[in-house]
N, C-alpha and C positions, 0 to 999 in steps of 0.2 A: 183662187183668184178671181177677182169680178172684173168684168170688162163694162164699160160706162161709157156711154156715145152722147150723153144729154146732160146739160149742166144743171138742170132742176135735180137729175138723179143721183150727180155726185155730191151736189150739195145737200140733199135730205140723207144721204148715207152717212155723212162726215157729221151732221147734226145728230144723228142717231148715235153715233160714236162718241160724241162728247158728251150727251146726256148720260151715258152709261159709263162713262169711263173718264178718269183725270189724265190718262194718259196722253202723249205727245204725237202731233200727225207729222210725219216727215214727208218731204214732197222732193221728186226729183223730175225736172223738166227736160224733155227731150224732142228731136226731131225724127226720132225712128231710128230704124236701122242700127240697132243695138249693137255694141261690143263690147269687149271686156272692162274697156274703160268707164261706160254707163255701168256696168256689173258692179265696178268696185265703189262707184255712187250709191249704188243702191245696198250694197252690205254695208257701208257706213251708215246709212240711213236706218237700217234693219237693226243695226248695233244700238243706234242713239233713239230710238223711235216704236211706238209700239202700234200704230199705223202707217204703212208706207204706200204712198200714191204716187203714180208713175205716170205723166202726160207724153204722148206721143202725137205731135201737131207739126206738120210743117208748115211755117207760118209764111203766108206770102208776103206780108209787110216788111219782112227784112231782107226781101230778094230785089235787086234793083233790075233795070232792064237789061237784057243779055246774059243776066246770071241763069242759075242752073235748077230754079224753081220747078219746072216741067220734069227735069230729068233725073233729080235730085232720089237718090236712091230710097226706094221703099219696099218693106215685105213685111206686114203685119203679123203672119203667123211666127215667122221665124221671132220677130219682136215679142211675140206672147209667150212664146217658148222660151227665151232667155230672160224674161222679167219674171215668169213663175219660178224657174229655177235660183233666181237670185233673191227671192224672197218678197216680191210685189204682193201688196194686198189689192189694190185697186189699179185698173189701168184705165186712163181717161183719154180717151182717143174723139175727140170731137171734130167734126166735119168744118169746113172752112164756111158754110153757112149757118153753123153752130154757134162759131165764135163771132163770127161776122155777119150779123142780119142785113145790116146796112154796109153794104161795100162799094165805093171806098167809104172808110171811117170821116167822120166830122170831128173825131176828139182823138189825139193822138198824146203819148207821154215823150216828152223831149227833155233828155239829160244833157246840159251843156259842159264846156270843159274837158273832161277825161273821154268825150266822143270825138274831138276834133282831130286827132291824130291817129295814125296807126291804120286799122280797117277802117275807121270813122271817116278818114281822108279819102282812103281810096275807094269806099262803097257809101258814097253819099247817101243817107236816110236810113242805112241798114241798121243804125242802134236806134232810130226813131221805132223801128219796126219791133225789135226787141225787148225796150223796153215798155212799148204799148202792150204786147202781147204777155209777157212776164208778169206787167200790173193787173192783168186781166185774170192769168192764172192765179194769183196770188189772192187776189178778191173772191174766186169761185172756190178754191180749196182751204183757203185759211190756213196753212200751216204753221205750224210750230218753228219748225227748220225747214229750209231749203238747201239742196245740195247741187254744189255747180263743179265742174272739172274747170282746173288753172289752165286748161290748155288753150282757151280762148280766156286769157287773163284780161283782158280791155274788157271782155263784157262782165266779168266778175267784177272789175271796178265800177262799171255803170251800175250794174245792179245794185251794188253796195252804196253810190251814191244816190238811187233814186231811194231806196229804202230809208236811206238817213234824212234827206230833205223832206220825203212826204211822211214820215214817221210811221212806215208800215210795221205792222207789229209782228214780225216774221224775224228768224235769225239765219244771216247766211253763213252757209259751211262751204268755204273752198277746200277743194279735195284735190291732191297729188295729181299729175300728168301720169296717166297710163302709158306705156312705150311698150311697142313689139320686143322681142329678143334681141333683135338689132339695133336697137334704140330710136326705132321711127315711133312718132307719136301717134297714137292710135285714133282714128278719125273715120267717118261713114264715108267719107270721099276716099278713103284709100283703096277701096275696092276698084274704082276707075282706073288706076294705074297697070298699065302692064307689066310686063317681067322686066325691061329696062328701065323704064319710069321709077318702077318700085325701088330699084337699085339706087338709080340716081337721086332719089328723095332722102336717104339717109344724108346726104349732105347737110341737111338742115341741124340734125342733132348733132353731128360730128363738128360743126362749126361753132356750135353751142359750147360742147364738151372743152374744144380746144382755147375758149376764153378763159378758163382756169388757168391755163399758162400763159397766154399775153396781157391779161391784168396786172400780172406781177412783173414782167419786164419793165428795165429801168427806163424812167422818162415817158413810159407809155400814155399817151392821152386820150379822152374820148373819140377824138376825132381819127387817131390812128386806129383805134381798136375797132370801131365802125369800118373803116378801111380794109383791116384784116380780114373781117368777117364776111364783107361784099367779096372780096377776091377768094376765100374760101369757097363760098357758094358757087363763085361763077366756074370753078373747075369741075363742075357737072354741066355738060355741054346742053343738055334740057332746061336747065333752070333759069328763069327769067324773075330777077327778083323784083318784089313790088316796094320791100322796104325791109333795112337794117337797122334797128334804132337801139339808141341807148338811153332811158329815161328814168325818172323818179316813179318810183311804184307805192301806193295805187295813183296817186295825183297824174302822173305822164306828164310831168313837166321837163323841159327841155332842161339837159345838163351842157353846161358851158364847154364847147368843144375842146379848147385847150386845158381844161380841167385834167390832171394826172389823175390816173386810176388809183395811184397809192395814197393820195391825199384827198380821197372821196370822203365827206362827212361819216362818221361811223354810226350815227344813229338815224340813217337813212336807207330804205331800202331800193333796189334799182332791178327794172326789167331790161333783159336784153330780148329784143321782139323780132321776129321774122316773119316775113311771108314771101312765098314764090310761088310760081306756077311751074310745075313739072307735065311737060306735055300740055294739055289742057285742063288740068286739074289744080286748082288754088290749095296751096297748104300752108299750115301756120304752125311756128312752134315758138317757145320762149324758155327763157330761164330767169329766175329770180333770185337774185342775189343780196347780202348785206356786208358790209365792211364793220366787223365789231372793233376793228382798230386801226390804226394806219398800217397799210401794207399785208393785212391779213384779210384773205376772203374766206367768207362762210357764205355756202349756197343753201337751200333748203334742204339738201340733202341731210342738214343738220338742224337741231331743233331751232327754229328760229320763232320768235314771238310774234304773232300777228297784230299791231296795234289797231287795225280798223275796226269800225264800231258799227253796229245795225240800229235800227228805229228808235230803241228806246234807251241810246247811250251807253249801254253794257258794251264790254268788247267781246268782238266777235271770235267765232271759233274756228279754231285751224284744225282741218281734217286729217291728223295724222302727218308724218314727215314726209318729206317731197324724197321722190327717188327718181328724179330725171335728171 
């Protein structure tokens, strides 16, 4: 495994690879402090691609005032070990100065629509920072496929929209949420939770699991479903809810609150998206569902065809089945 710090170095390396091979370049962008969720993305990239590139960059553009940029967990030696064991060929770990020689930037990528709700509403400017850095990384690495975890499903929707709108020549591969044995979604921020916070953080995944039953209840409406989810989360004393929403996916459009869940259109996917602070740590989780027919719930645990598309107009590839 090679570790590269400079843009010119990784560009030259990939250029040499492409001159000597017709193989695919797979890319896994991260902010580091890797865990088994990242390892699962690398494993999928390894299966589908001939050269696997992992980036480690804590992007200051996507952190707002008072957020945790300075304290975001970092451990490069640990990251290198996990990356090598998972099968990464190249780690690209640029400095802020390398990525942004002139800071703040005069040019940013702004994606409308899908950024206006959920984390985009509670973290203004966050997705401008995400879209800008991912666009830069795509131009630097020029991957054939890029792998993203669906724990941040809104981020996936934003990147898909950017790729489509700007005709970027990369295929986005969304991959299932990786979870701890007790259901907690894996996150680099989980390391900050103390024992009590870690126990109470499970309420997010437990609340999502309960929606399978609630959504079938007679006369259940979207408004009532969201109320029940919020009440469930609030049973954890340390949980402070940011949002608990039910939206279409990937459009992230509002669903009329009086709509009965058993009458949801069968050709539409939906996301139940949650964000809450547990102690001082902000956590997110979600469940993406589809109604195949009236009254029958099918979650992403089953094979759901992903109808999203990437820049050249062909169908987006889904990274296996979901296990959340």
